[in-house]
NUDREN-262641 format. One record per residue (C-alpha): residue number from 1; residue in one letter; x, y, z negated. Coordinates in steps of 0.1 Angstrom, whole numbers, plus 2048, in hexadecimal, padded with zeros to 3 digits. Layout:
N
+-----+-----+-----+-----+-----+
|   n | res |   u |   v |   w |
+-----+-----+-----+-----+-----+
| NUM |   A |   X |   Y |   Z |
...
+-----+-----+-----+-----+-----+
END
This chain:
460
+-----+-----+-----+-----+-----+
|   n | res |   u |   v |   w |
+-----+-----+-----+-----+-----+
|   1 |   X | 833 | 67C | D36 |
|   2 |   X | 83A | 670 | D12 |
|   3 |   X | 849 | 692 | D0A |
|   4 |   X | 82A | 6A4 | D16 |
|   5 |   X | 814 | 68C | D02 |
|   6 |   X | 828 | 691 | CE3 |
|   7 |   X | 824 | 6B7 | CE6 |
|   8 |   X | 7FF | 6B3 | CE4 |
|   9 |   X | 801 | 6A6 | CC0 |
|  10 |   X | 81E | 6BA | CB4 |
|  11 |   X | 809 | 6D1 | C9F |
|  12 |   X | 80F | 6DF | C7C |
|  13 |   X | 7F7 | 6D5 | C60 |
|  14 |   X | 7E9 | 6B8 | C74 |
|  15 |   X | 7DD | 69A | C5F |
|  16 |   X | 7E1 | 683 | C7D |
|  17 |   X | 7E0 | 684 | CA3 |
|  18 |   X | 7E1 | 66C | CC0 |
|  19 |   X | 7E0 | 66E | CE5 |
|  20 |   X | 7D8 | 652 | CFE |
|  21 |   X | 7E1 | 657 | D23 |
|  22 |   X | 7D3 | 63F | D3E |
|  23 |   X | 7D7 | 637 | D63 |
|  24 |   X | 7B8 | 622 | D6D |
|  25 |   X | 7AF | 611 | D8D |
|  26 |   X | 78D | 601 | D93 |
|  27 |   X | 77F | 5EE | DB1 |
|  28 |   X | 75A | 5E7 | DB4 |
|  29 |   X | 746 | 5D5 | DCF |
|  30 |   X | 721 | 5CC | DCE |
|  31 |   X | 70A | 5BA | DE5 |
|  32 |   X | 6E4 | 5B5 | DE5 |
|  33 |   X | 6D8 | 599 | DFD |
|  34 |   X | 6ED | 59F | E1D |
|  35 |   X | 6F1 | 5C4 | E17 |
|  36 |   X | 712 | 5D3 | E0A |
|  37 |   X | 705 | 5EC | DF0 |
|  38 |   X | 727 | 5FA | DE3 |
|  39 |   X | 74C | 5F6 | DEA |
|  40 |   X | 766 | 60E | DDB |
|  41 |   X | 787 | 610 | DCA |
|  42 |   X | 78C | 62D | DB1 |
|  43 |   X | 7A8 | 63B | D9D |
|  44 |   X | 7A6 | 64F | D7D |
|  45 |   X | 7C2 | 65F | D69 |
|  46 |   X | 7BF | 672 | D49 |
|  47 |   X | 7C2 | 671 | D24 |
|  48 |   X | 7AF | 673 | D03 |
|  49 |   X | 7BA | 687 | CE4 |
|  50 |   X | 7B0 | 681 | CC0 |
|  51 |   X | 7B9 | 69A | CA5 |
|  52 |   X | 7B3 | 698 | C7F |
|  53 |   X | 7B7 | 6B9 | C6B |
|  54 |   X | 7AB | 6BD | C47 |
|  55 |   X | 798 | 69C | C4A |
|  56 |   X | 784 | 6A7 | C69 |
|  57 |   X | 788 | 693 | C89 |
|  58 |   X | 785 | 6A4 | CAC |
|  59 |   X | 788 | 692 | CCD |
|  60 |   X | 787 | 69A | CF2 |
|  61 |   X | 793 | 68D | D14 |
|  62 |   X | 7A9 | 69F | D2E |
|  63 |   X | 7B5 | 69B | D51 |
|  64 |   X | 7D5 | 6B1 | D51 |
|  65 |   X | 7EE | 6BB | D37 |
|  66 |   X | 7E7 | 6E0 | D3D |
|  67 |   X | 7C2 | 6DA | D35 |
|  68 |   X | 7CC | 6C4 | D17 |
|  69 |   X | 7E0 | 6DF | D06 |
|  70 |   X | 7C3 | 6F8 | D08 |
|  71 |   X | 7AB | 6DD | CFD |
|  72 |   X | 7C0 | 6D4 | CDF |
|  73 |   X | 7BF | 6F8 | CD2 |
|  74 |   X | 799 | 6F8 | CD6 |
|  75 |   X | 797 | 6D8 | CC3 |
|  76 |   X | 7AC | 6E4 | CA6 |
|  77 |   X | 796 | 703 | CA4 |
|  78 |   X | 777 | 6ED | CA4 |
|  79 |   X | 786 | 6D8 | C88 |
|  80 |   X | 78A | 6F7 | C73 |
|  81 |   X | 766 | 702 | C79 |
|  82 |   X | 75A | 6DF | C70 |
|  83 |   X | 76B | 6E1 | C4F |
|  84 |   X | 751 | 6FA | C43 |
|  85 |   X | 734 | 6E6 | C50 |
|  86 |   X | 73D | 6C3 | C45 |
|  87 |   X | 749 | 6B7 | C23 |
|  88 |   X | 751 | 694 | C2F |
|  89 |   X | 776 | 68E | C36 |
|  90 |   X | 783 | 672 | C4C |
|  91 |   X | 7A2 | 660 | C40 |
|  92 |   X | 7B6 | 646 | C54 |
|  93 |   X | 7C4 | 627 | C43 |
|  94 |   X | 7EA | 626 | C43 |
|  95 |   X | 7F5 | 610 | C60 |
|  96 |   X | 814 | 601 | C71 |
|  97 |   X | 825 | 617 | C8A |
|  98 |   X | 82D | 604 | CAB |
|  99 |   X | 844 | 60C | CC8 |
| 100 |   X | 840 | 5F3 | CE5 |
| 101 |   X | 83B | 5ED | D0A |
| 102 |   X | 823 | 5D2 | D15 |
| 103 |   X | 81D | 5C8 | D39 |
| 104 |   X | 806 | 5AF | D4A |
| 105 |   X | 816 | 599 | D65 |
| 106 |   X | 7FB | 582 | D74 |
| 107 |   X | 804 | 568 | D8E |
| 108 |   X | 7E6 | 574 | DA3 |
| 109 |   X | 7E0 | 599 | D9F |
| 110 |   X | 7C0 | 5A8 | DAC |
| 111 |   X | 7D3 | 5C7 | DB6 |
| 112 |   X | 7E6 | 5B1 | DD0 |
| 113 |   X | 7C6 | 5A9 | DE2 |
| 114 |   X | 7B7 | 5C1 | DFB |
| 115 |   X | 794 | 5D0 | DF9 |
| 116 |   X | 78B | 5BB | E18 |
| 117 |   X | 796 | 59B | E06 |
| 118 |   X | 780 | 5A3 | DE8 |
| 119 |   X | 763 | 5AC | DFE |
| 120 |   X | 766 | 58B | E12 |
| 121 |   X | 767 | 577 | DF2 |
| 122 |   X | 747 | 587 | DE5 |
| 123 |   X | 736 | 583 | E06 |
| 124 |   X | 73F | 55E | E06 |
| 125 |   X | 72E | 557 | DE5 |
| 126 |   X | 710 | 56D | DEE |
| 127 |   X | 70B | 55B | E10 |
| 128 |   X | 70E | 539 | DFF |
| 129 |   X | 6F1 | 542 | DE8 |
| 130 |   X | 6DC | 551 | E03 |
| 131 |   X | 6DE | 531 | E18 |
| 132 |   X | 6C5 | 520 | E01 |
| 133 |   X | 6A1 | 523 | E0E |
| 134 |   X | 692 | 52A | DEC |
| 135 |   X | 6AA | 546 | DE4 |
| 136 |   X | 699 | 567 | DEA |
| 137 |   X | 6B2 | 580 | DDD |
| 138 |   X | 6D6 | 583 | DD2 |
| 139 |   X | 6EB | 59C | DBF |
| 140 |   X | 710 | 598 | DBD |
| 141 |   X | 72A | 5B0 | DAE |
| 142 |   X | 750 | 5B1 | DAD |
| 143 |   X | 765 | 5C7 | D96 |
| 144 |   X | 789 | 5C9 | D8D |
| 145 |   X | 799 | 5E2 | D75 |
| 146 |   X | 7BD | 5EA | D6D |
| 147 |   X | 7C8 | 602 | D52 |
| 148 |   X | 7EB | 60D | D49 |
| 149 |   X | 7EA | 61F | D28 |
| 150 |   X | 802 | 633 | D12 |
| 151 |   X | 7FB | 63A | CEE |
| 152 |   X | 80D | 652 | CD8 |
| 153 |   X | 805 | 65E | CB5 |
| 154 |   X | 812 | 677 | C9C |
| 155 |   X | 820 | 65B | C86 |
| 156 |   X | 839 | 650 | CA1 |
| 157 |   X | 827 | 635 | CB4 |
| 158 |   X | 82F | 632 | CD9 |
| 159 |   X | 81F | 616 | CEB |
| 160 |   X | 818 | 60E | D10 |
| 161 |   X | 801 | 5F1 | D19 |
| 162 |   X | 7EA | 5E4 | D34 |
| 163 |   X | 7C7 | 5D6 | D3A |
| 164 |   X | 7BF | 5C1 | D59 |
| 165 |   X | 7A0 | 5AD | D62 |
| 166 |   X | 789 | 5A4 | D7F |
| 167 |   X | 768 | 592 | D81 |
| 168 |   X | 74B | 589 | D98 |
| 169 |   X | 728 | 588 | D8A |
| 170 |   X | 706 | 586 | D9A |
| 171 |   X | 6E2 | 578 | D9A |
| 172 |   X | 6D2 | 560 | DB2 |
| 173 |   X | 6AC | 564 | DB4 |
| 174 |   X | 695 | 548 | DBF |
| 175 |   X | 670 | 544 | DC6 |
| 176 |   X | 659 | 527 | DC6 |
| 177 |   X | 635 | 531 | DCD |
| 178 |   X | 62E | 54B | DB2 |
| 179 |   X | 64B | 542 | D9C |
| 180 |   X | 66B | 557 | D9D |
| 181 |   X | 68B | 54F | D8A |
| 182 |   X | 6AE | 55C | D89 |
| 183 |   X | 6CF | 549 | D83 |
| 184 |   X | 6ED | 55D | D78 |
| 185 |   X | 710 | 556 | D83 |
| 186 |   X | 731 | 564 | D77 |
| 187 |   X | 756 | 55D | D7D |
| 188 |   X | 772 | 56F | D6B |
| 189 |   X | 797 | 575 | D6F |
| 190 |   X | 7A8 | 584 | D51 |
| 191 |   X | 7C1 | 58B | D5F |
| 192 |   X | 7C4 | 570 | D7B |
| 193 |   X | 7B1 | 579 | D9A |
| 194 |   X | 7B5 | 555 | DA7 |
| 195 |   X | 79A | 54A | D8E |
| 196 |   X | 781 | 55B | DA5 |
| 197 |   X | 78A | 546 | DC3 |
| 198 |   X | 77C | 525 | DCE |
| 199 |   X | 75C | 526 | DB9 |
| 200 |   X | 745 | 51B | DD4 |
| 201 |   X | 73C | 4FB | DC1 |
| 202 |   X | 72F | 510 | DA3 |
| 203 |   X | 71A | 525 | DBA |
| 204 |   X | 70A | 506 | DC9 |
| 205 |   X | 705 | 4F8 | DA6 |
| 206 |   X | 6F4 | 518 | D9B |
| 207 |   X | 6DD | 516 | DB9 |
| 208 |   X | 6D3 | 4F2 | DB0 |
| 209 |   X | 6CB | 4FD | D8D |
| 210 |   X | 6B6 | 51A | D9A |
| 211 |   X | 6A2 | 501 | DAF |
| 212 |   X | 69B | 4ED | D90 |
| 213 |   X | 691 | 50C | D7D |
| 214 |   X | 677 | 514 | D97 |
| 215 |   X | 665 | 4F4 | D91 |
| 216 |   X | 66A | 4F2 | D6B |
| 217 |   X | 64E | 4F9 | D53 |
| 218 |   X | 64E | 516 | D3A |
| 219 |   X | 65A | 50E | D17 |
| 220 |   X | 640 | 508 | CFC |
| 221 |   X | 640 | 524 | CE2 |
| 222 |   X | 647 | 51B | CBE |
| 223 |   X | 663 | 515 | CA4 |
| 224 |   X | 67B | 4FA | CAD |
| 225 |   X | 69E | 4ED | CA6 |
| 226 |   X | 6B3 | 4F7 | CC3 |
| 227 |   X | 6D6 | 4F2 | CD2 |
| 228 |   X | 6E6 | 510 | CE2 |
| 229 |   X | 6FF | 509 | CFD |
| 230 |   X | 721 | 51B | CF9 |
| 231 |   X | 718 | 538 | D10 |
| 232 |   X | 6F8 | 53F | CFD |
| 233 |   X | 707 | 53A | CDB |
| 234 |   X | 723 | 552 | CE3 |
| 235 |   X | 70B | 56D | CED |
| 236 |   X | 6F7 | 567 | CCD |
| 237 |   X | 715 | 56B | CB7 |
| 238 |   X | 722 | 589 | CCA |
| 239 |   X | 701 | 59D | CCB |
| 240 |   X | 6EF | 592 | CAB |
| 241 |   X | 70D | 590 | C94 |
| 242 |   X | 72C | 59F | CA5 |
| 243 |   X | 720 | 5C3 | CA7 |
| 244 |   X | 718 | 5C2 | C81 |
| 245 |   X | 73C | 5B7 | C7C |
| 246 |   X | 747 | 5D8 | C8B |
| 247 |   X | 74C | 5EE | C6D |
| 248 |   X | 740 | 60E | C7D |
| 249 |   X | 71E | 5FE | C83 |
| 250 |   X | 717 | 5FA | C5E |
| 251 |   X | 72E | 615 | C4E |
| 252 |   X | 711 | 62D | C48 |
| 253 |   X | 6F7 | 612 | C42 |
| 254 |   X | 6F5 | 609 | C1D |
| 255 |   X | 6DC | 5ED | C23 |
| 256 |   X | 6F3 | 5DA | C3B |
| 257 |   X | 712 | 5E2 | C27 |
| 258 |   X | 701 | 5D0 | C09 |
| 259 |   X | 6F7 | 5B3 | C1F |
| 260 |   X | 719 | 5B0 | C2E |
| 261 |   X | 730 | 5B2 | C10 |
| 262 |   X | 74F | 59C | C15 |
| 263 |   X | 74A | 57A | C05 |
| 264 |   X | 724 | 57A | C0C |
| 265 |   X | 718 | 557 | C17 |
| 266 |   X | 709 | 559 | C3A |
| 267 |   X | 709 | 535 | C44 |
| 268 |   X | 715 | 512 | C3E |
| 269 |   X | 739 | 508 | C39 |
| 270 |   X | 73A | 4FC | C5D |
| 271 |   X | 735 | 520 | C6A |
| 272 |   X | 755 | 533 | C73 |
| 273 |   X | 755 | 552 | C88 |
| 274 |   X | 775 | 563 | C94 |
| 275 |   X | 77F | 581 | CA8 |
| 276 |   X | 7A1 | 57D | CB9 |
| 277 |   X | 7B1 | 593 | CD4 |
| 278 |   X | 7D1 | 57F | CD3 |
| 279 |   X | 7C2 | 562 | CE6 |
| 280 |   X | 7D2 | 55E | D09 |
| 281 |   X | 7BF | 567 | D29 |
| 282 |   X | 79D | 56F | D1A |
| 283 |   X | 788 | 58D | D23 |
| 284 |   X | 78E | 59E | D01 |
| 285 |   X | 7B3 | 596 | CFE |
| 286 |   X | 7CC | 5B2 | CF7 |
| 287 |   X | 7EC | 5BA | CE4 |
| 288 |   X | 7E4 | 5DD | CD8 |
| 289 |   X | 7C4 | 5F0 | CD3 |
| 290 |   X | 7BE | 615 | CDC |
| 291 |   X | 7C8 | 620 | CB9 |
| 292 |   X | 7EB | 612 | CBD |
| 293 |   X | 7E5 | 5F3 | CA7 |
| 294 |   X | 7EC | 5CF | CAF |
| 295 |   X | 7CE | 5BA | CB5 |
| 296 |   X | 7CB | 59D | C9D |
| 297 |   X | 7B6 | 57F | C95 |
| 298 |   X | 79A | 588 | C7C |
| 299 |   X | 785 | 56E | C6A |
| 300 |   X | 762 | 57D | C69 |
| 301 |   X | 750 | 55F | C5A |
| 302 |   X | 765 | 543 | C49 |
| 303 |   X | 754 | 524 | C3E |
| 304 |   X | 733 | 536 | C3D |
| 305 |   X | 73E | 555 | C2A |
| 306 |   X | 744 | 578 | C37 |
| 307 |   X | 76A | 57A | C38 |
| 308 |   X | 772 | 59A | C4B |
| 309 |   X | 767 | 5B5 | C63 |
| 310 |   X | 774 | 5CA | C80 |
| 311 |   X | 783 | 5EB | C78 |
| 312 |   X | 792 | 60C | C83 |
| 313 |   X | 7AC | 61D | C6D |
| 314 |   X | 790 | 634 | C61 |
| 315 |   X | 777 | 618 | C58 |
| 316 |   X | 793 | 603 | C49 |
| 317 |   X | 799 | 620 | C31 |
| 318 |   X | 774 | 624 | C2A |
| 319 |   X | 76E | 5FF | C23 |
| 320 |   X | 791 | 5FB | C13 |
| 321 |   X | 797 | 5DD | C2A |
| 322 |   X | 7B3 | 5D3 | C42 |
| 323 |   X | 7B7 | 5E3 | C64 |
| 324 |   X | 7AD | 5CA | C7F |
| 325 |   X | 7B9 | 5DB | C9F |
| 326 |   X | 797 | 5DD | CB0 |
| 327 |   X | 795 | 602 | CBB |
| 328 |   X | 790 | 603 | CE0 |
| 329 |   X | 784 | 61B | CFB |
| 330 |   X | 778 | 612 | D1E |
| 331 |   X | 78D | 62D | D2E |
| 332 |   X | 79C | 650 | D29 |
| 333 |   X | 779 | 660 | D29 |
| 334 |   X | 771 | 651 | D07 |
| 335 |   X | 77E | 651 | CE4 |
| 336 |   X | 784 | 62D | CD6 |
| 337 |   X | 76A | 61C | CC2 |
| 338 |   X | 76A | 5FB | CAF |
| 339 |   X | 765 | 5DE | CC8 |
| 340 |   X | 765 | 5B8 | CC6 |
| 341 |   X | 782 | 5A8 | CD8 |
| 342 |   X | 77C | 582 | CDD |
| 343 |   X | 761 | 579 | CC4 |
| 344 |   X | 758 | 554 | CC1 |
| 345 |   X | 749 | 539 | CAC |
| 346 |   X | 766 | 522 | CA4 |
| 347 |   X | 764 | 4FD | CAE |
| 348 |   X | 753 | 4E6 | C94 |
| 349 |   X | 757 | 4C1 | C8E |
| 350 |   X | 738 | 4B4 | C9E |
| 351 |   X | 736 | 4A4 | CC0 |
| 352 |   X | 71D | 4B4 | CD8 |
| 353 |   X | 70A | 493 | CDA |
| 354 |   X | 706 | 494 | CB4 |
| 355 |   X | 6F3 | 4B5 | CB7 |
| 356 |   X | 6DA | 4A5 | CCF |
| 357 |   X | 6D7 | 485 | CBA |
| 358 |   X | 6CC | 49A | C9C |
| 359 |   X | 6AD | 4A9 | CAD |
| 360 |   X | 68C | 496 | CB1 |
| 361 |   X | 679 | 4B2 | CC1 |
| 362 |   X | 68A | 4D2 | CCD |
| 363 |   X | 69C | 4E4 | CE9 |
| 364 |   X | 6BD | 4E8 | CF9 |
| 365 |   X | 6C1 | 50D | D04 |
| 366 |   X | 6D9 | 516 | D20 |
| 367 |   X | 6EA | 537 | D28 |
| 368 |   X | 6E0 | 55A | D20 |
| 369 |   X | 6C7 | 56F | D33 |
| 370 |   X | 6C9 | 590 | D21 |
| 371 |   X | 6BB | 59B | CFF |
| 372 |   X | 6BC | 5B5 | CE4 |
| 373 |   X | 6C4 | 5B9 | CC0 |
| 374 |   X | 6B6 | 5D2 | CA7 |
| 375 |   X | 6C8 | 5D1 | C86 |
| 376 |   X | 6C5 | 5AD | C7B |
| 377 |   X | 6A9 | 5A4 | C93 |
| 378 |   X | 6B1 | 594 | CB5 |
| 379 |   X | 6A0 | 589 | CD4 |
| 380 |   X | 6B3 | 576 | CF0 |
| 381 |   X | 6A8 | 566 | D10 |
| 382 |   X | 6B6 | 545 | D1C |
| 383 |   X | 6BA | 53E | D41 |
| 384 |   X | 6AB | 51B | D3E |
| 385 |   X | 6AA | 4FE | D26 |
| 386 |   X | 6A1 | 4DA | D21 |
| 387 |   X | 688 | 4C9 | D09 |
| 388 |   X | 699 | 4B2 | CF0 |
| 389 |   X | 686 | 493 | CE5 |
| 390 |   X | 694 | 479 | CCD |
| 391 |   X | 6B7 | 486 | CD4 |
| 392 |   X | 6B3 | 483 | CFA |
| 393 |   X | 6B4 | 4A1 | D13 |
| 394 |   X | 694 | 4A1 | D26 |
| 395 |   X | 684 | 4B7 | D40 |
| 396 |   X | 68F | 4DB | D47 |
| 397 |   X | 67B | 4F9 | D3A |
| 398 |   X | 67C | 51E | D43 |
| 399 |   X | 670 | 540 | D38 |
| 400 |   X | 681 | 53E | D16 |
| 401 |   X | 685 | 558 | CFB |
| 402 |   X | 694 | 551 | CD9 |
| 403 |   X | 690 | 56A | CBC |
| 404 |   X | 697 | 56C | C97 |
| 405 |   X | 6A8 | 57D | C7A |
| 406 |   X | 6CE | 57B | C7A |
| 407 |   X | 6D5 | 570 | C57 |
| 408 |   X | 6BB | 555 | C56 |
| 409 |   X | 6C7 | 548 | C77 |
| 410 |   X | 6EB | 547 | C6C |
| 411 |   X | 6DF | 532 | C4E |
| 412 |   X | 6CD | 51B | C66 |
| 413 |   X | 6ED | 512 | C7A |
| 414 |   X | 6F1 | 4EE | C6E |
| 415 |   X | 708 | 4DF | C88 |
| 416 |   X | 725 | 4ED | C9C |
| 417 |   X | 735 | 4D8 | CB8 |
| 418 |   X | 75A | 4D4 | CC0 |
| 419 |   X | 758 | 4E0 | CE4 |
| 420 |   X | 761 | 505 | CE1 |
| 421 |   X | 762 | 517 | D02 |
| 422 |   X | 764 | 53C | D0C |
| 423 |   X | 750 | 551 | D25 |
| 424 |   X | 765 | 55A | D44 |
| 425 |   X | 756 | 57C | D47 |
| 426 |   X | 756 | 596 | D2B |
| 427 |   X | 73F | 5B4 | D25 |
| 428 |   X | 731 | 5C8 | D09 |
| 429 |   X | 71E | 5E9 | D07 |
| 430 |   X | 721 | 5FF | CE8 |
| 431 |   X | 71F | 624 | CE0 |
| 432 |   X | 72F | 636 | CC3 |
| 433 |   X | 71A | 64C | CAC |
| 434 |   X | 710 | 669 | CC2 |
| 435 |   X | 725 | 65C | CDF |
| 436 |   X | 71D | 64E | D01 |
| 437 |   X | 71B | 629 | D0A |
| 438 |   X | 73C | 618 | D11 |
| 439 |   X | 738 | 5F8 | D26 |
| 440 |   X | 758 | 5E4 | D20 |
| 441 |   X | 760 | 5C7 | D36 |
| 442 |   X | 77D | 5BD | D1F |
| 443 |   X | 767 | 5AC | D04 |
| 444 |   X | 767 | 586 | D02 |
| 445 |   X | 752 | 56C | CF0 |
| 446 |   X | 751 | 547 | CEA |
| 447 |   X | 740 | 52B | CD8 |
| 448 |   X | 73B | 505 | CD7 |
| 449 |   X | 718 | 4F5 | CD9 |
| 450 |   X | 706 | 501 | CBA |
| 451 |   X | 6E7 | 4F2 | CA9 |
| 452 |   X | 6CE | 509 | C97 |
| 453 |   X | 6B4 | 4F7 | C82 |
| 454 |   X | 698 | 50F | C89 |
| 455 |   X | 693 | 52B | CA3 |
| 456 |   X | 674 | 53C | CAE |
| 457 |   X | 66F | 536 | CD3 |
| 458 |   X | 658 | 54B | CE9 |
| 459 |   X | 64F | 547 | D0E |
| 460 |   X | 64F | 560 | D2A |
+-----+-----+-----+-----+-----+
END
């Protein structure tokens, strides 16, 4: 196969070329209430070709080598035509050339479990949630994905590597009179399938929290000091800041390039944000990206100052900054784009109790319930929360939305606890310029408890 792949990029007068070939297997199961909505196991094999000629990039996917050769010639012709239409030339930063083979060998591999085993596991959690009298609806989903990839480029790189992960996620919906609430659940195995087993206690705990949410009062709108629990803080840093650290998101935006110059102060000295694919057994962990570069730890914010950003070889050249190894594609249908790996707020020096003691009147917000960002503006929902009075956690509240401007909010992070934890399940949606959405399950996030001195809180 390697010989055939090499032939695709053995072209005269080529600036650069690479080809990625994949064998992917996906299993999906979904349930709604007691109904099995979907169960399937699928296989996809194919490749993706990138060619640079005279500073013009052309890309496409293929399913067979015969198709790929014809497609390559069409791409080269397209690159020649583009030369007369576009003055901008794309240049790749000089990069290390790797030859390596990387395999994943979990102790409990999802591929060793039958479809029936996975269905039974999902049904068990679903039935457990439905057994509560106040639960009116459930949605549970299972997915696993294995990808074996080969990457070859015209500079001599030859790499084979794997991705493997599985997860269960869902929602438990409850009703009390005219009040309806939903409690989200998620378990992840990256790569160990055994982490999805024996989670009955967490399902029962989620049901109990849902029961409390149904009788809780809505939060009072206003501006307050808040403490974000690790799951909500990790979503905040991923969505509100993390995407702006991806160089392709600001490459052609002069305003944000000015705001996000390296060395710019964004927060206090206690704020450190890192992206690190080298962490073990996290959703966003990997050895090589889909541009053939080793993933590496990148300090994004260090002691409150912008210290780095995430790059492709192209944007690293444009910004004249180091390659970070963050170019990734969901599968062979897509060209790689810059993606976070495991982004997290590093542990601080404060104890969680100290954060509570510092607040006279405020709120403790727990878990994420969706949201959106537009430039530097954000809005996030929290599943539930608790009122804080004189440092004490009081009654539960619900119907919570927090919103604000990113840079002011980063400045308002005054305390960071020492209890860093990571989300079990990854996930991130992003589209490239002019491209389709790529939903990537191999994207991790983490945070400790984090105090923000002032956040605008809205109700339902």
